[in-house]
N, C-alpha and C positions, 0 to 999 in steps of 0.2 A: 541505583546500583552502579558501582564503578569497579575498576580493576580489569581483569581479563574477561570482559563481558563480550559476548557475541550479539550484536544488535539484530542479527537475523533469526534469533531463537526466542522462544516464548520465555517470559519471566513472570514470576510471582513475587510481589513485595508486600510485606505486612509491617505495619507500624503500630506499636502499642503505646498509647498515650499514658504519661505519668499523671497528667492533670488536664482535664477538659474544662474549658470555661464556656458557660452558657449565659450570655447576657439576655435579659428578659425572663420569661417563665420557663419552668422545667418542661413544659409541653412543646416548646418551640424546637423544631427539628432542623430549621435552616441555619440558625446562628449558633453553631457549635465550632469551637476553635481549640486546637491542641496547644496547650501552654508549654508543656515539656514532653520530651520523648523518653519513654522508659527503655524500650527496645525496638530495634528495627532489623528485620531480617529479609534477605532476598535469596531467591533460588532461580536457577535457569534449568530448564528441563526439555526433554524431547523424547519422542517415541519413534523408532525407526522401523516398526513393523510394516510390512507391505500394505496391509489393509488400511492402517492409519495414514500412510503416505498417500494412498489413492484417494481417501476421503478428504484429506486436507488440501489436496491440489485441485479442487474443483474449478471448472471453467465458468464463465459468466454468460453462457448463451441465453439463459432465461432473463438475465438483466438486460442484455442486448435487445431481446425481443420486447421487453417493457419499454425501453428507450425508443425503439423504432416506432412503437405505437403512439408516442408522445409528439412525434414530428407531424405537423399538419400536412395534409396531402397537397396543399397549394403552396408549400414552402420547401426549399431544400434544407437539409440539415446534416449535421455530424453528431453521432452519439458519443458521449464521453463517459467512461466508467472509471472511477477512481477507487483504488483499493490499496491497503497496506500490505507490505511483504514481510510479515513478522513470523512466518511459519518456518523459515530456514531456507538455505540455498537449494537443497535437494528438492524441496516442495516447489519452489519457484521454477526450477528447471522442468519439473513434471507439468506444472500448471501451464508454462509457456507452450509445451508440446500439445497440450489439450486445447489451448487457445488456437494454435495454428491449425490443428485438425478440425475443430468444431466451428470456430468463427469464420475461418476461411471458406467453409462450405455453406455458410448461412446465405440464404437466398433473399436479397433485398430488392430484387428486380421489379417488384410490384409496388415499391415505395419511392419516396423522393429522398431517401437517405443516401448520402454520398459515401459514407463509411463510418467506421468506429475507431476511436482512439482509446486504448486501455492505458491508464496512467497508474503505473505501479510505483508506490512510494514507500520509502523506509526512513525512519527517524534514527539518528545517531546521537545519543546524549553524551555529553562530556561533562566533566566536573564543573566547568564554569561557562559552558557554551553548548551549542547543538548544531547539527547539520541535517539537511534533508538530501535524499537522493531520489530521483525520479527517472523511471524508464518509460518511454512512450512506445507502445506497439500499435502500429496503424494497420487496419484492415480496410482498404479502400475499394470502393466500386469504381472509383475514378483513378486512373494511373497518376502517380505523383501527388496524391492528395496532401501529404505532409508539406510539400513545397508550396501549396497555396496559401499557407499562413506566413505573412510577411516578416514577422519577428521571430517567433519560436512557438513550438507546440507544447512546451512545458507549462503545467498549471502553476507550479510553485516557483517559477523563475522571476528573477529581477534582472535589470539591465546588465549586471555583471556576472550572471550565472553562466558558467561554461557548459557547453553541450558536447557530449562525446558520441560520435556516430558509430553505429555498428557494434555496440556493447551494452549489456545490461548492467545495472548496478550490482546485482547479486553475482554476476560473472566477475566483475571487478573485485568484489569482496572475496570471492573464492580464490582468485589469483593472488590477492594480497595475503590470504591465509598461508598459502604455500611458499611465499617469499619471506615469511618471518623466520 
């Protein structure tokens, strides 16, 4: 989908094939190829009801707990949780508040875990290219945990990836919406 699309919102895309080619037998489900496209439609949707917003902005305390259990007691570790931010800007703002409230209160004192990094990622498709944005939220038991990483804390980074301190990518998207 292209045009005035908001990468922070849910999308549904449907493609109806004009012709499907199946090399091999008709029972083969893996080798199906679309030869021509008859129709392709896309829709962007959202529900802003308070209950829906609350349910979609879940925090990851249970995932954190699972990650903490995976760190051997004789080794120190950092738990990384990677998730996509495709629910919308308002959801991510709510989710961030829940992370701060719930994960900050998580008691890891009986473990060897130094902290948790939440890697929030969004994909921005363009007609002939794409971009990623990643926001890392750190909840450290050790002061300055993020600074212990010599290069960068971004999972999707390359050498030339710029880092923006003190801002979330959904906050940047929200600011960009209002300047258009």
